[in-house]
C-alpha positions as a Markdown table, in Angstrom:
| # | Residue | x | y | z |
|---|---|---|---|---|
| 1 | Met | -33.5 | 12.5 | -35.4 |
| 2 | Lys | -35.4 | 9.3 | -34.9 |
| 3 | Pro | -35.0 | 7.2 | -31.7 |
| 4 | Lys | -33.2 | 4.5 | -33.7 |
| 5 | Glu | -30.7 | 7.0 | -35.1 |
| 6 | Ile | -30.2 | 8.5 | -31.7 |
| 7 | Asn | -29.4 | 5.0 | -30.3 |
| 8 | Glu | -27.0 | 4.2 | -33.1 |
| 9 | Thr | -25.2 | 7.5 | -32.6 |
| 10 | Phe | -25.1 | 6.9 | -28.9 |
| 11 | Glu | -23.6 | 3.4 | -29.4 |
| 12 | Leu | -20.9 | 4.7 | -31.8 |
| 13 | Thr | -20.0 | 7.4 | -29.2 |
| 14 | Glu | -20.0 | 4.8 | -26.5 |
| 15 | Tyr | -17.7 | 2.6 | -28.7 |
| 16 | Glu | -15.3 | 5.4 | -29.2 |
| 17 | Glu | -15.3 | 6.2 | -25.5 |
| 18 | Ala | -14.6 | 2.6 | -24.6 |
| 19 | Asn | -11.7 | 2.5 | -27.0 |
| 20 | Glu | -10.3 | 5.8 | -25.6 |
| 21 | Trp | -10.6 | 4.5 | -22.0 |
| 22 | Trp | -8.9 | 1.3 | -23.0 |
| 23 | Arg | -6.0 | 3.3 | -24.5 |
| 24 | Thr | -5.9 | 5.6 | -21.4 |
| 25 | Leu | -5.9 | 2.7 | -18.9 |
| 26 | Ser | -3.3 | 0.8 | -20.9 |
| 27 | Lys | -1.0 | 3.9 | -20.6 |
| 28 | Met | -1.7 | 4.1 | -16.9 |
| 29 | Arg | -0.6 | 0.4 | -16.5 |
| 30 | Arg | 2.7 | 1.2 | -18.2 |
| 31 | Gln | 3.2 | 4.3 | -16.2 |
| 32 | Asp | 2.4 | 2.4 | -13.0 |
| 33 | Met | 5.0 | -0.3 | -13.9 |
| 34 | Thr | 7.6 | 2.4 | -14.7 |
| 35 | Leu | 7.1 | 4.1 | -11.3 |
| 36 | Phe | 7.1 | 0.8 | -9.5 |
| 37 | Ile | 10.3 | -0.4 | -11.1 |
| 38 | Thr | 12.0 | 2.9 | -10.4 |
| 39 | Leu | 10.9 | 2.9 | -6.8 |
| 40 | Gln | 12.0 | -0.7 | -6.2 |
| 41 | Gly | 15.3 | 0.0 | -7.9 |
| 42 | Ala | 15.9 | 3.1 | -5.8 |
| 43 | Val | 15.2 | 1.2 | -2.5 |
| 44 | Val | 17.4 | -1.7 | -3.6 |
| 45 | Thr | 20.2 | 0.8 | -4.5 |
| 46 | Val | 20.0 | 2.4 | -1.1 |
| 47 | Ile | 19.7 | -0.8 | 0.9 |
| 48 | Gly | 22.0 | -2.8 | -1.6 |
| 49 | Pro | 25.0 | -3.7 | 0.5 |
| 50 | Gln | 22.8 | -4.4 | 3.6 |
| 51 | Leu | 20.2 | -6.6 | 1.9 |
| 52 | Leu | 21.2 | -9.6 | 4.0 |
| 53 | His | 22.0 | -7.6 | 7.2 |
| 54 | Met | 19.4 | -4.8 | 7.3 |
| 55 | Asp | 19.6 | -2.1 | 9.9 |
| 56 | Pro | 16.3 | -0.5 | 11.2 |
| 57 | Lys | 16.3 | 2.2 | 8.5 |
| 58 | Ser | 16.8 | -0.4 | 5.8 |
| 59 | Ile | 13.9 | -2.5 | 7.3 |
| 60 | Val | 11.6 | 0.6 | 7.2 |
| 61 | Leu | 12.6 | 1.2 | 3.5 |
| 62 | Ser | 12.0 | -2.4 | 2.7 |
| 63 | Ile | 8.5 | -2.2 | 4.3 |
| 64 | Phe | 7.8 | 0.8 | 2.2 |
| 65 | Ala | 8.9 | -1.1 | -0.9 |
| 66 | Phe | 6.8 | -4.1 | 0.0 |
| 67 | Ser | 3.8 | -1.8 | 0.7 |
| 68 | Ser | 4.2 | -0.2 | -2.7 |
| 69 | Thr | 4.2 | -3.7 | -4.2 |
| 70 | Leu | 0.8 | -4.4 | -2.6 |
| 71 | Leu | -0.5 | -1.1 | -3.8 |
| 72 | Ala | 0.8 | -1.7 | -7.4 |
| 73 | Phe | -0.8 | -5.2 | -7.4 |
| 74 | Asn | -4.1 | -3.8 | -6.2 |
| 75 | Asn | -4.0 | -1.0 | -8.8 |
| 76 | Glu | -3.2 | -3.5 | -11.6 |
| 77 | Arg | -6.2 | -5.6 | -10.7 |
| 78 | Arg | -8.4 | -2.6 | -10.6 |
| 79 | Leu | -7.2 | -1.2 | -13.9 |
| 80 | Tyr | -7.6 | -4.6 | -15.5 |
| 81 | Gly | -11.2 | -4.8 | -14.3 |
| 82 | Tyr | -12.0 | -1.5 | -16.0 |
| 83 | Leu | -10.1 | -2.6 | -19.1 |
| 84 | Tyr | -12.1 | -5.8 | -19.3 |
| 85 | Gly | -15.4 | -4.0 | -18.7 |
| 86 | Phe | -14.7 | -1.5 | -21.5 |
| 87 | Arg | -13.5 | -4.2 | -23.8 |
| 88 | Gln | -16.6 | -6.4 | -23.2 |
| 89 | Arg | -18.9 | -3.4 | -24.0 |
| 90 | Ala | -16.9 | -2.6 | -27.1 |
| 91 | Leu | -17.2 | -6.2 | -28.3 |
| 92 | Glu | -21.0 | -6.1 | -27.7 |
| 93 | Ile | -21.3 | -3.0 | -29.9 |
| 94 | Glu | -19.0 | -4.6 | -32.5 |
| 95 | Lys | -21.1 | -7.7 | -32.7 |
| 96 | Lys | -24.4 | -5.7 | -33.0 |
| 97 | Arg | -23.0 | -3.4 | -35.6 |
| 98 | Gly | -20.9 | -5.8 | -37.6 |
| 99 | Met | -17.6 | -4.2 | -36.6 |
| 100 | Ala | -14.5 | -6.1 | -35.7 |
| 101 | Leu | -11.6 | -3.8 | -34.6 |
| 102 | Ile | -11.3 | -5.2 | -31.0 |
| 103 | Lys | -12.2 | -8.7 | -32.0 |
| 104 | Ser | -9.5 | -8.7 | -34.7 |
| 105 | Gly | -6.9 | -7.6 | -32.3 |
| 106 | Leu | -7.9 | -10.1 | -29.7 |
| 107 | Asn | -7.9 | -12.9 | -32.3 |
| 108 | Glu | -4.4 | -12.0 | -33.5 |
| 109 | Val | -3.0 | -12.0 | -29.9 |
| 110 | Gly | -4.9 | -15.2 | -29.2 |
| 111 | Arg | -3.1 | -16.9 | -32.1 |
| 112 | Lys | 0.3 | -16.2 | -30.5 |
| 113 | Lys | 0.5 | -19.3 | -28.3 |
| 114 | Ile | 3.7 | -18.2 | -26.5 |
| 115 | Leu | 2.1 | -15.0 | -25.2 |
| 116 | Met | 0.7 | -14.7 | -21.7 |
| 117 | Arg | -2.1 | -12.2 | -20.9 |
| 118 | Ser | -0.7 | -9.0 | -19.4 |
| 119 | Ser | -3.1 | -9.3 | -16.4 |
| 120 | Val | -1.4 | -12.6 | -15.5 |
| 121 | Ser | 2.2 | -11.7 | -16.2 |
| 122 | Ile | 2.0 | -8.4 | -14.4 |
| 123 | Ser | 0.3 | -9.9 | -11.4 |
| 124 | Trp | 2.9 | -12.7 | -11.2 |
| 125 | Tyr | 5.7 | -10.0 | -11.4 |
| 126 | Tyr | 4.2 | -8.1 | -8.5 |
| 127 | Ala | 3.8 | -11.3 | -6.5 |
| 128 | Leu | 7.4 | -12.4 | -7.2 |
| 129 | Ile | 8.7 | -9.0 | -5.9 |
| 130 | Ala | 6.6 | -9.3 | -2.8 |
| 131 | Ile | 7.9 | -12.8 | -2.2 |
| 132 | Cys | 11.5 | -11.6 | -2.6 |
| 133 | Trp | 10.9 | -9.0 | 0.1 |
| 134 | Ile | 9.5 | -11.6 | 2.5 |
| 135 | Val | 12.4 | -14.0 | 1.8 |
| 136 | Leu | 14.9 | -11.2 | 2.5 |
| 137 | Trp | 13.1 | -10.4 | 5.8 |
| 138 | Ile | 13.2 | -14.0 | 6.8 |
| 139 | Leu | 16.9 | -14.3 | 6.0 |
| 140 | Asn | 17.6 | -11.1 | 8.0 |
| 141 | Phe | 15.7 | -12.3 | 11.1 |
| 142 | Val | 17.0 | -15.9 | 11.0 |
| 143 | Gln | 20.7 | -15.0 | 10.6 |
| 144 | Pro | 22.6 | -14.2 | 13.8 |
């Protein structure tokens, strides 16, 4: 094999790997969201009636839920960074080789003006949940 052929083969393999990682990381994002929602739902179910008058056990559970929110937010940012990096490399290869799989998908999503990027909407969701826990703590400590 000539060096040019080796490079072309390597690029196609790299392109396939970038797409596979993108698929894997997208699945991880969905699994993280599912776990997060389940965990938050379980904590709220346990604390439920005491949300505005938490006892020490409920406060500890709420701290756990808040901490999981911060971890989920951090993991989302990290996964998005990887997704973005793999996407950019795949786009470079597409441009060089006259391919358009990723570009076509991005263009189609870009035409939908009502859509918000997942990285933005998921981050806002985690931030909103964190704010809700903080507000609940404030209400618990302010009330007599």
